[in-house]
C-alpha positions as CSV (number, residue, x, y, z in Angstrom):
1,M,-38.4,105.4,-0.5
2,I,-36.8,102.6,-2.5
3,S,-39.7,100.5,-2.3
4,N,-41.8,103.5,-3.7
5,Y,-39.3,103.0,-6.6
6,F,-40.2,99.3,-7.6
7,R,-44.0,100.0,-7.1
8,N,-43.7,103.2,-9.7
9,Y,-41.6,100.9,-11.7
10,I,-44.1,98.1,-11.5
11,S,-46.7,100.1,-12.4
12,K,-45.0,101.1,-15.0
13,I,-44.3,98.1,-17.0
14,K,-48.0,97.3,-16.2
15,E,-48.9,100.6,-18.5
16,T,-46.2,100.2,-21.0
17,K,-48.2,96.0,-21.4
18,K,-51.7,97.8,-21.7
19,I,-50.7,100.4,-24.2
20,A,-48.5,97.5,-26.2
21,R,-52.0,95.4,-26.2
22,Q,-54.1,98.6,-27.5
23,K,-51.5,99.4,-30.5
24,N,-50.8,96.0,-30.9
25,I,-47.1,95.9,-30.4
26,A,-45.9,92.1,-29.6
27,I,-42.7,92.8,-28.5
28,W,-43.5,95.4,-25.7
29,Y,-40.5,93.5,-23.3
30,M,-37.6,94.7,-25.3
31,P,-37.3,98.1,-24.4
32,L,-37.8,96.9,-20.7
33,I,-35.1,94.2,-21.4
34,D,-32.6,96.9,-22.9
35,S,-32.9,98.9,-20.0
36,L,-32.2,95.9,-17.5
37,L,-29.3,95.1,-19.4
38,I,-28.2,99.4,-19.6
39,T,-28.5,99.7,-15.7
40,L,-27.2,96.0,-15.4
41,G,-23.9,97.2,-17.7
42,N,-23.4,100.7,-15.8
43,A,-23.9,98.7,-12.7
44,I,-20.5,96.5,-13.5
45,W,-18.6,99.6,-15.4
46,K,-18.7,101.4,-11.9
47,S,-17.7,99.1,-9.9
48,Q,-15.0,97.6,-12.0
49,G,-13.7,101.2,-11.9
50,Q,-14.3,101.8,-8.3
51,F,-11.8,98.7,-7.9
52,M,-9.2,99.7,-9.5
53,G,-9.0,103.2,-8.2
54,M,-8.7,101.4,-4.7
55,D,-5.8,99.6,-6.4
56,K,-4.1,102.9,-7.0
């Protein structure tokens, strides 16, 4: 199940690169970096909230 998620994610990245080449978009990786940073930020924020909740 998890491996299918990552396979789909990688295939979507490849499709994004393909579309970016067709439309002459040079900076295709910026949305990818943004989504990864948002995911990482949410994970950190939620883990800190979890640890703060455990203190009480």
